[in-house]
C-alpha positions as CSV (number, residue, x, y, z in Angstrom):
1,M,18.0,-42.5,-84.0
2,T,20.2,-40.6,-86.4
3,A,23.5,-39.2,-85.1
4,S,24.7,-36.0,-86.6
5,R,28.3,-35.9,-88.0
6,R,30.7,-33.0,-88.1
7,S,31.9,-32.1,-91.5
8,D,35.5,-31.8,-90.3
9,V,35.8,-35.5,-89.3
10,R,34.9,-37.1,-92.6
11,T,38.4,-38.1,-93.6
12,K,40.2,-41.4,-94.0
13,G,42.4,-41.0,-90.9
14,P,43.1,-38.7,-88.1
15,H,45.7,-35.9,-88.5
16,V,48.9,-36.2,-86.5
17,A,47.7,-33.4,-84.2
18,A,44.6,-35.3,-83.4
19,R,46.6,-38.5,-82.6
20,I,48.8,-36.5,-80.3
21,E,45.9,-35.0,-78.5
22,S,44.2,-38.4,-78.1
23,A,47.3,-39.9,-76.7
24,I,47.6,-37.1,-74.1
25,D,43.9,-37.4,-73.3
26,R,44.4,-41.2,-72.6
27,R,47.2,-40.5,-70.2
28,I,45.3,-37.8,-68.3
29,D,42.2,-40.0,-68.2
30,A,44.0,-43.0,-66.7
31,R,45.8,-40.8,-64.1
32,L,42.6,-39.0,-63.0
33,R,40.5,-42.2,-62.8
34,R,43.1,-43.7,-60.5
35,R,42.5,-40.7,-58.2
36,G,38.8,-41.4,-58.1
37,W,37.6,-39.0,-60.8
38,T,34.3,-40.0,-62.5
39,V,32.4,-39.1,-65.6
40,R,30.0,-36.3,-65.3
41,V,27.8,-34.7,-68.1
42,E,27.9,-31.1,-69.1
43,P,24.6,-30.5,-71.0
44,Y,24.0,-27.9,-73.6
45,A,20.6,-26.4,-74.7
46,G,19.3,-28.0,-77.9
47,Y,16.3,-27.6,-80.2
48,G,13.9,-29.7,-82.2
49,A,10.6,-29.9,-84.0
50,A,7.8,-32.4,-84.5
51,G,9.2,-36.0,-84.1
52,W,12.8,-35.1,-83.2
53,V,15.2,-33.2,-81.0
54,R,18.9,-32.3,-81.3
55,V,20.7,-33.1,-78.0
56,M,24.1,-31.8,-77.2
57,A,26.3,-32.6,-74.2
58,R,29.9,-33.3,-73.2
59,A,31.4,-36.0,-71.0
60,L,34.1,-34.7,-68.6
61,L,36.0,-36.1,-65.7
62,A,35.2,-34.6,-62.3
63,A,36.8,-34.9,-58.9
64,P,34.7,-36.8,-56.3
65,I,34.1,-33.6,-54.3
66,V,33.0,-31.5,-57.3
67,E,29.2,-31.0,-57.7
68,D,27.4,-30.0,-60.9
69,H,26.5,-26.3,-60.7
70,D,26.2,-25.3,-64.3
71,L,23.9,-26.2,-67.1
72,P,25.6,-24.4,-70.1
73,G,23.5,-23.0,-72.9
74,A,20.9,-20.3,-72.8
75,G,17.7,-22.3,-72.6
76,S,15.3,-21.0,-70.0
77,S,14.8,-24.3,-68.2
78,A,18.5,-25.0,-68.4
79,Q,19.5,-22.3,-66.0
80,A,17.8,-23.4,-62.8
81,G,21.0,-24.7,-61.2
82,A,23.4,-22.3,-62.9
83,R,22.6,-19.1,-61.1
84,S,24.6,-20.0,-58.0
85,A,27.7,-21.0,-60.0
86,P,30.7,-18.8,-59.3
87,A,32.1,-16.5,-62.0
88,L,35.4,-17.7,-63.3
89,R,38.5,-16.3,-64.9
90,G,38.5,-17.4,-68.5
91,W,41.3,-19.9,-68.5
92,R,39.6,-22.1,-65.8
93,S,36.9,-22.9,-68.3
94,F,39.5,-24.6,-70.5
95,A,41.0,-26.8,-67.7
96,T,38.9,-29.8,-68.5
97,A,39.4,-33.5,-69.2
98,Q,37.1,-34.8,-71.9
99,V,36.1,-38.4,-72.0
100,P,36.0,-39.9,-75.6
101,G,34.0,-43.1,-76.1
102,A,31.8,-42.6,-73.0
103,V,28.5,-44.3,-73.3
104,L,25.6,-42.1,-72.2
105,E,21.9,-42.8,-71.7
106,V,19.6,-40.1,-73.1
107,A,15.9,-40.2,-71.9
108,V,13.6,-38.3,-74.2
109,G,10.0,-38.5,-73.2
110,G,9.4,-42.2,-72.7
111,R,12.3,-43.4,-74.9
112,V,15.9,-44.1,-73.8
113,H,18.7,-43.9,-76.3
114,R,22.3,-45.0,-75.8
115,V,24.9,-42.7,-77.4
116,T,28.7,-42.6,-77.5
117,T,30.9,-39.5,-77.2
118,D,33.3,-38.5,-79.9
119,R,37.0,-37.9,-79.7
120,G,36.5,-34.6,-77.9
121,G,34.0,-36.1,-75.4
122,F,31.0,-34.5,-77.3
123,V,27.6,-35.9,-78.1
124,D,25.6,-34.1,-80.9
125,V,22.8,-36.3,-82.0
126,V,19.3,-36.1,-83.5
127,L,16.9,-38.4,-81.6
128,T,13.4,-39.4,-82.3
129,A,11.0,-37.8,-79.9
130,D,7.3,-37.0,-79.5
131,L,7.4,-33.8,-77.5
132,T,4.9,-30.9,-77.5
133,P,6.2,-27.4,-78.6
134,G,8.0,-25.5,-75.9
135,W,11.0,-26.1,-73.6
136,H,11.6,-29.6,-72.2
137,D,14.3,-31.3,-70.2
138,V,16.2,-34.3,-71.6
139,R,17.7,-36.6,-68.9
140,I,21.3,-37.7,-69.6
141,T,23.0,-40.3,-67.4
142,S,26.7,-41.1,-67.5
143,Q,28.2,-44.5,-67.2
144,D,29.2,-43.6,-63.6
145,G,25.6,-42.7,-62.7
146,A,25.9,-38.9,-62.9
147,V,22.7,-37.2,-64.1
148,A,22.3,-34.0,-66.0
149,M,19.3,-32.3,-67.6
150,A,19.7,-30.9,-71.1
151,P,17.0,-28.4,-72.2
152,V,15.6,-28.6,-75.7
153,H,13.4,-26.0,-77.4
154,V,10.8,-27.8,-79.6
155,I,9.6,-25.4,-82.3
156,A,5.9,-25.4,-83.1
157,P,4.9,-26.2,-86.7
158,D,3.2,-22.8,-87.1
159,V,6.3,-20.7,-86.2
160,R,7.6,-18.9,-89.2
161,F,10.4,-16.6,-87.9
162,G,13.5,-16.9,-85.7
163,I,16.8,-15.2,-84.9
164,V,20.4,-16.4,-85.4
165,S,22.8,-14.2,-83.5
166,D,26.6,-14.1,-83.5
167,I,28.1,-13.5,-80.0
168,D,31.6,-11.9,-80.2
169,D,31.3,-8.2,-80.8
170,T,27.6,-8.6,-81.7
171,V,26.1,-9.0,-78.2
172,M,29.3,-9.2,-76.2
173,V,32.3,-6.8,-76.6
174,T,35.3,-9.1,-77.1
175,R,37.5,-7.4,-79.6
176,L,38.3,-10.6,-81.5
177,P,40.0,-12.1,-83.4
178,R,43.4,-10.3,-82.9
179,P,45.4,-13.1,-81.3
180,F,46.8,-11.4,-78.2
181,V,43.6,-9.5,-77.4
182,A,41.6,-12.7,-78.0
183,A,43.8,-14.7,-75.7
184,W,43.5,-12.0,-73.0
185,N,39.7,-11.9,-73.2
186,V,39.2,-15.6,-73.4
187,F,41.8,-17.0,-71.0
188,M,42.6,-14.2,-68.5
189,R,39.7,-11.7,-68.2
190,H,37.2,-12.4,-65.4
191,E,33.8,-13.1,-66.8
192,N,32.2,-10.3,-64.7
193,A,34.3,-7.8,-66.6
194,R,32.7,-8.7,-70.0
195,E,30.7,-5.9,-71.6
196,P,27.4,-6.1,-73.5
197,V,27.0,-4.2,-76.7
198,P,24.7,-1.3,-75.8
199,G,21.0,-1.9,-76.5
200,M,21.3,-5.3,-78.2
201,S,19.2,-7.2,-75.6
202,S,16.5,-4.5,-76.0
203,L,16.6,-5.0,-79.8
204,Y,16.1,-8.7,-79.5
205,A,13.3,-8.3,-77.0
206,E,11.6,-5.9,-79.5
207,L,12.0,-8.4,-82.3
208,V,10.7,-11.3,-80.3
209,D,7.9,-9.1,-78.9
210,G,7.1,-11.5,-76.0
211,D,6.6,-14.6,-78.2
212,D,8.8,-17.2,-76.5
213,R,7.9,-19.7,-79.2
214,L,10.3,-18.0,-81.6
215,P,13.6,-19.8,-81.8
216,V,16.7,-17.7,-80.9
217,V,20.0,-19.4,-81.7
218,Y,23.4,-18.1,-80.7
219,L,26.0,-19.1,-83.3
220,S,29.7,-18.6,-82.4
221,T,33.2,-19.7,-83.3
222,G,34.0,-19.7,-79.6
223,A,34.9,-22.9,-77.8
224,W,32.3,-25.0,-76.0
225,N,34.4,-24.6,-72.8
226,A,33.1,-21.0,-72.7
227,A,29.4,-22.0,-72.9
228,P,28.8,-21.6,-69.1
229,T,30.3,-18.2,-69.2
230,V,28.3,-17.1,-72.3
231,G,25.1,-18.6,-70.8
232,R,25.5,-16.6,-67.6
233,F,26.3,-13.4,-69.6
234,L,23.2,-13.8,-71.8
235,R,21.0,-14.2,-68.7
236,Q,22.6,-11.4,-66.8
237,F,22.0,-8.9,-69.6
238,G,18.5,-10.0,-70.5
239,F,19.0,-11.7,-73.8
240,P,16.3,-14.2,-75.0
241,S,16.8,-17.9,-74.1
242,G,18.1,-20.1,-76.9
243,P,20.7,-22.8,-77.8
244,L,24.3,-22.1,-78.2
245,L,26.0,-23.5,-81.3
246,M,29.7,-23.3,-80.5
247,T,32.7,-25.3,-81.6
248,D,35.6,-27.4,-80.3
249,W,38.9,-25.6,-80.5
250,G,42.1,-27.6,-81.2
251,P,43.1,-30.4,-83.5
252,T,40.7,-32.1,-85.9
253,N,41.0,-35.2,-88.0
254,S,42.2,-33.1,-90.9
255,G,44.3,-30.4,-89.4
256,W,45.6,-28.4,-86.5
257,F,42.5,-26.2,-86.0
258,R,38.9,-26.0,-87.0
259,S,37.6,-23.4,-89.4
260,G,35.4,-20.8,-87.8
261,P,33.7,-19.6,-91.0
262,T,33.1,-23.2,-92.0
263,H,31.5,-23.9,-88.6
264,K,29.1,-21.0,-89.1
265,I,28.2,-21.9,-92.6
266,T,27.6,-25.5,-91.8
267,Q,25.4,-24.7,-88.8
268,L,23.3,-22.2,-90.8
269,R,22.7,-24.7,-93.5
270,R,21.7,-27.2,-91.0
271,L,19.2,-24.9,-89.3
272,M,17.7,-24.1,-92.6
273,R,17.4,-27.8,-93.6
274,E,16.1,-28.9,-90.2
275,L,13.6,-26.1,-89.8
276,P,12.5,-25.4,-93.4
277,D,9.5,-23.3,-92.6
278,V,11.4,-20.8,-90.5
279,K,12.8,-17.5,-92.0
280,W,15.7,-16.2,-90.0
281,V,16.9,-12.7,-89.0
282,L,20.7,-13.1,-89.1
283,V,22.5,-10.8,-86.7
284,G,26.3,-10.2,-86.7
285,D,29.0,-7.6,-86.9
286,D,31.2,-6.2,-89.6
287,G,34.5,-6.9,-87.9
288,Q,34.9,-10.6,-89.0
289,R,33.1,-12.5,-91.8
290,D,29.5,-12.3,-90.7
291,P,28.5,-10.1,-93.7
292,Q,30.0,-12.5,-96.2
293,I,28.6,-15.6,-94.5
294,Y,25.1,-14.1,-94.2
295,A,25.1,-12.7,-97.7
296,G,26.0,-16.2,-98.9
297,A,23.2,-17.7,-96.9
298,A,20.8,-15.2,-98.5
299,Q,22.1,-15.9,-102.0
300,H,21.8,-19.7,-101.7
301,H,18.8,-19.9,-99.4
302,P,16.8,-16.7,-100.1
303,G,13.5,-18.2,-98.8
304,H,15.1,-18.8,-95.4
305,V,16.5,-15.3,-94.7
306,H,14.1,-12.6,-93.5
307,A,16.7,-9.8,-92.9
308,I,20.3,-9.2,-92.0
309,L,21.3,-7.0,-89.1
310,I,24.9,-5.9,-88.8
311,R,26.4,-4.1,-85.8
312,Q,29.1,-1.7,-87.0
313,L,32.2,-1.8,-85.0
314,T,33.9,1.3,-83.7
315,F,37.1,2.7,-85.1
316,T,39.1,1.0,-82.4
317,E,37.3,-2.3,-82.7
318,H,37.9,-2.5,-86.4
319,V,41.6,-1.9,-85.9
320,L,41.7,-4.7,-83.3
321,A,39.7,-7.0,-85.5
322,H,41.5,-6.8,-88.8
323,G,44.1,-4.0,-88.6
324,V,42.3,-1.2,-90.4
325,P,39.8,1.3,-89.1
326,T,37.0,0.5,-91.5
327,P,35.1,-2.6,-92.7
328,T,36.9,-4.8,-95.2
329,T,35.9,-4.4,-98.9
330,D,34.7,-8.0,-98.8
331,S,32.3,-7.1,-96.1
332,L,31.0,-4.1,-98.0
333,R,30.6,-6.1,-101.2
334,A,28.7,-8.9,-99.3
335,E,26.3,-6.4,-97.8
336,L,25.6,-4.9,-101.3
337,R,25.1,-8.4,-102.7
338,A,22.5,-9.2,-100.1
339,Q,20.6,-6.0,-100.7
340,R,20.6,-6.7,-104.5
341,D,19.0,-10.1,-103.7
342,G,16.2,-8.3,-102.0
343,I,17.2,-9.0,-98.4
344,P,17.0,-6.0,-96.0
345,V,20.4,-5.2,-94.6
346,L,20.1,-2.9,-91.6
347,Q,23.3,-1.5,-89.9
348,G,24.1,0.5,-86.9
349,P,26.7,0.9,-84.1
350,D,24.5,-0.4,-81.4
351,G,21.1,-1.9,-80.6
352,P,19.0,1.4,-80.5
353,S,20.3,2.6,-83.9
354,I,19.4,-0.8,-85.5
355,A,16.1,-0.9,-83.7
356,R,15.1,2.5,-85.2
357,Q,15.8,1.1,-88.7
358,V,13.8,-2.0,-87.8
359,R,10.8,0.1,-86.9
360,S,11.1,2.4,-90.0
361,R,11.2,-0.7,-92.3
362,G,8.3,-2.3,-90.4
363,L,10.3,-5.5,-89.8
364,R,8.3,-7.8,-87.7
365,L,8.5,-11.5,-86.8
366,R,4.8,-12.2,-86.8
């Protein structure tokens, strides 16, 4: 068993913000446990290949009367218990009490592994496994006996293509990252009011073309707390099943906040390293740093990038995203750089416009 490590925790000592957060967590933990709260597991969809799987989950405290309804992530087998879960206003997803140092048992096939959660209550580990290609459920048991099933998508050795998709303003209209608008969308807006980007689910269905063996990974700088909401959104609007790779907002061992671009770059590099035979279609938008990040991936790992698809934001969305009504010059330069490197860069304001270009270029994932 090899545990994965976050790049933002490899420092000599925790930042003062992390120490403060840990002290607050200990107080909350002690008080809730005295009231009878116990450790439950919130599983996230993972992925793997021959001989290994990446398992992700979080240990949280739950009141005795609370039952597990959600299986966050977008994996097909992960959603069986989630359909009846009530829709929530955004801030409720962040009212959680994580459990650092919790010992969990993870049963993969016929093997049982013992893992320990990190400071944020997360487990993100690579475990040895001998599973056939396709979706499987991994059983995770907390120290208090709560059981959850984390789905994992094992990629077949002959699969050669996959999709990595941003979420915010690529498949879901969120109008990020302007702080006040972001806060409204994340913390206050009811999840049923979230809007899909027109035609993007149809674009993905056309790219996948019914082949559920192809990996589809949703890469976002959003917080893991929003994973249940995002998973329900993706199901509701017909997006392909796939793991969510999100991040943990708040203090780190080296600073007050995590870096969103660093998170995306790190996860992309990891996917390319762990699945070296897969070439990715990278899908994002031109309102944040997706063009720069994807162009960088194409430049440093040209054999792993099949194409870059960029959803062009509207006039209003650009103003909300970065204060001007057009893409930044950095984004434009990044797109040109990727094209010079021989990577197709297709752009459009919505799914149908990008799909027309996909067809005209003969872009296929077969």
